Each structure stands twice: as structure tokens, then as C-alpha cells.
C-alpha positions as CSV (number, residue, x, y, z in Angstrom):
1,M,-16.1,-2.2,-22.8
2,W,-13.8,-5.1,-22.4
3,S,-14.4,-8.6,-23.9
4,K,-12.6,-11.9,-23.6
5,G,-10.0,-12.3,-26.3
6,S,-9.4,-8.4,-26.6
7,K,-5.8,-7.5,-27.3
8,K,-6.3,-3.8,-26.4
9,R,-6.5,-4.0,-22.7
10,T,-5.1,-6.3,-20.0
11,V,-6.1,-6.6,-16.4
12,C,-2.5,-5.6,-15.6
13,A,-2.7,-2.5,-17.6
14,G,-6.0,-1.6,-16.0
15,V,-4.6,-2.1,-12.5
16,K,-1.4,-0.3,-13.2
17,N,-3.2,2.7,-14.8
18,A,-5.6,3.0,-11.9
19,W,-2.8,2.7,-9.4
20,H,-0.6,5.2,-11.2
21,A,-3.5,7.8,-11.2
22,I,-4.2,7.2,-7.4
23,S,-0.6,7.5,-6.6
24,R,-0.2,10.7,-8.4
25,M,-3.3,12.1,-6.7
26,Y,-1.9,11.2,-3.3
27,N,1.5,12.7,-4.2
28,Q,-0.2,16.0,-5.4
29,V,-2.5,16.2,-2.3
30,G,0.3,15.5,0.1
31,A,3.1,17.5,-1.5
32,D,2.7,20.7,0.7
33,K,3.0,18.4,3.7
34,E,6.1,16.5,2.4
35,L,3.8,13.4,2.3
36,S,4.3,11.1,-0.7
37,T,2.2,8.0,-1.4
38,A,5.0,5.7,-0.2
39,V,5.5,7.8,3.0
40,G,1.8,7.9,3.7
41,F,1.4,4.1,3.4
42,V,4.5,3.5,5.7
43,L,3.0,5.7,8.3
44,L,-0.3,3.9,8.1
45,H,1.4,0.6,8.7
46,I,3.0,1.7,11.8
47,P,0.5,1.3,14.7
48,P,0.4,3.8,17.7
49,E,2.1,1.1,19.8
50,G,4.9,0.7,17.3
51,I,6.2,-2.3,15.2
52,P,9.4,-4.3,14.9
53,V,11.3,-3.1,11.8
54,T,11.5,-6.6,10.5
55,H,7.7,-6.9,10.3
56,L,7.2,-3.7,8.5
57,G,9.0,-4.6,5.2
58,P,6.9,-7.7,4.4
59,Q,3.6,-6.0,5.3
60,L,4.5,-3.2,2.7
61,G,6.2,-5.4,0.1
62,L,9.3,-3.3,0.3
63,E,12.9,-4.4,0.0
64,A,15.1,-3.8,3.1
65,R,17.3,-1.2,1.4
66,S,14.3,0.9,0.2
67,L,12.6,0.6,3.6
68,S,15.8,1.5,5.5
69,R,16.3,4.7,3.3
70,M,12.5,5.7,3.9
71,L,12.8,5.0,7.6
72,N,16.1,7.0,7.9
73,N,14.4,10.0,6.1
74,L,11.4,9.9,8.4
75,E,13.6,9.6,11.5
76,G,15.4,12.6,10.2
77,K,12.3,14.6,9.8
78,G,11.3,13.7,13.5
79,W,8.3,11.6,12.5
80,L,9.6,8.3,14.0
81,K,12.1,7.0,16.5
82,R,13.7,3.6,16.8
83,S,14.3,1.8,20.1
84,A,15.2,-1.6,21.5
85,D,12.0,-3.8,21.7
86,P,11.2,-4.0,25.4
87,K,10.5,-7.8,25.2
88,D,13.5,-8.6,23.0
89,K,16.4,-6.2,23.2
90,R,17.9,-7.5,19.9
91,M,14.9,-6.3,18.0
92,V,14.5,-2.7,16.8
93,R,11.0,-1.3,17.3
94,I,9.8,1.8,15.3
95,T,7.2,4.2,17.0
96,L,5.8,7.4,15.6
97,T,6.6,10.7,17.3
98,Q,3.9,13.2,17.9
99,D,4.6,14.8,14.5
100,G,4.6,11.3,12.9
101,L,1.2,10.6,14.5
102,R,-0.1,13.8,13.2
103,M,1.1,13.0,9.6
104,R,-0.4,9.4,10.0
105,Q,-3.7,11.0,11.0
106,Q,-3.4,13.2,7.8
107,S,-2.7,10.3,5.6
108,S,-5.6,8.2,7.1
109,K,-7.9,11.3,6.5
110,T,-6.9,11.7,2.9
111,V,-7.3,7.9,2.2
112,K,-10.8,7.9,3.9
113,S,-11.7,11.1,2.0
114,F,-10.7,9.7,-1.4
115,H,-12.6,6.4,-0.6
116,E,-15.8,8.5,0.3
117,Y,-15.3,10.6,-2.9
118,I,-15.0,7.4,-5.1
119,A,-18.0,5.8,-3.2
120,G,-20.0,9.0,-4.2
121,Q,-19.0,8.6,-7.9
122,C,-20.0,4.9,-8.1
123,S,-23.2,2.9,-7.4
124,A,-23.0,0.3,-4.5
125,E,-23.2,-2.5,-7.1
126,E,-20.3,-1.0,-9.0
127,L,-18.2,-0.8,-5.7
128,D,-19.2,-4.3,-4.8
129,A,-18.1,-5.5,-8.3
130,F,-14.8,-3.8,-8.1
131,F,-14.1,-5.4,-4.6
132,R,-15.2,-8.7,-5.9
133,V,-13.0,-8.5,-9.0
134,S,-10.0,-7.1,-6.9
135,N,-10.1,-10.0,-4.6
136,L,-10.4,-12.4,-7.5
137,I,-7.3,-10.8,-9.2
138,A,-5.3,-11.1,-5.8
139,E,-6.4,-14.7,-5.3
140,H,-5.7,-15.8,-8.9
141,S,-2.5,-14.0,-9.0
142,R,-1.1,-16.2,-6.2
143,T,-2.5,-19.3,-7.8
144,F,-1.0,-18.4,-11.2
145,A,2.5,-17.8,-9.7
146,E,2.3,-21.0,-7.8
147,Q,1.3,-22.8,-11.0
148,Q,4.0,-21.1,-13.0
149,N,6.7,-22.0,-10.4
150,N,5.7,-25.6,-10.3
151,G,6.0,-25.9,-14.1
152,Q,2.2,-26.3,-14.8
153,E,0.9,-25.1,-18.0
154,I,-1.8,-22.3,-17.6
155,Q,-4.9,-22.9,-19.5
156,A,-7.3,-20.0,-20.0
157,T,-11.0,-21.0,-19.6
């Protein structure tokens, strides 16, 4: 059990450990389909009608170079195609091919199955607490960064 002032565990370590376990699980489950965690999340962020390339990076929190390498890889597999946006020919739009849509559906199914599995391992109260704390961490992470960037001293309560 964690208590305030404990030096053994940090929020960041808990989040990191959980995410690494989840990421490894997705990589293992998707290995035979050439689906990594990163590829699965990219596919899930490309809607059936497509998306401008410039919108995808910020949604995923990926640098342009990393995203470009991944998109080139997916295009090489035949999972997506790039084309000029019909409304603005200067903009490149990404759409999934039939194979890409099938892999997106597989990714979605895996994410939902994992959620259902975890939901079956926890009580409703535990899941509610998890989501409340996750939202608080996200909210306070932004506040902490703003305060740090503004030179404000952070006081623990």
C-alpha cells in the first residue's frame, strides 16, 4: 500500500510500469499479425474517412520523423494510402486500405477485449477509482508543467 511521503513508489513509476506491461502484452498479442502497440494506436487514430497527416501527429504525441517512418512502413505494407485532400490540394490525407481497415478492426477488438478482461478482474469501484485518479493525474500534470514553466514554486499539500 502506498502512503504519502513514501520514497519507494512514485506515481510516475506506477504509470510507467503499468504502461510497459500493457505495451508488452499488445506487442505479444499482435506479433503474428505484424501489429505492434504503436502501429495499433496509429491505425485506431485514422478514421474510416481518413485524416490529414498534420492532424495525426499531435493526436498521437509523435514527432514528425517518427510518424513519417511509421506511415511509410504502413504504406509499404499496403495498409494505408496518401492522397491530396479533396478540399485543399496542398494537404495530404491518409486513408486506410481494406487491409488497413481489417488491421484497425483487429486492433480495436484487442483493445476492447483487454478492457473487458481487466473490468472482469476489478470491481466497479476499483475501475471508477482508477479512472478518477487517471484523470486527476492528467489534469495535474498539465497544471504542474504550467507552474514549472512560469517559474512558480510547487508546494505539496
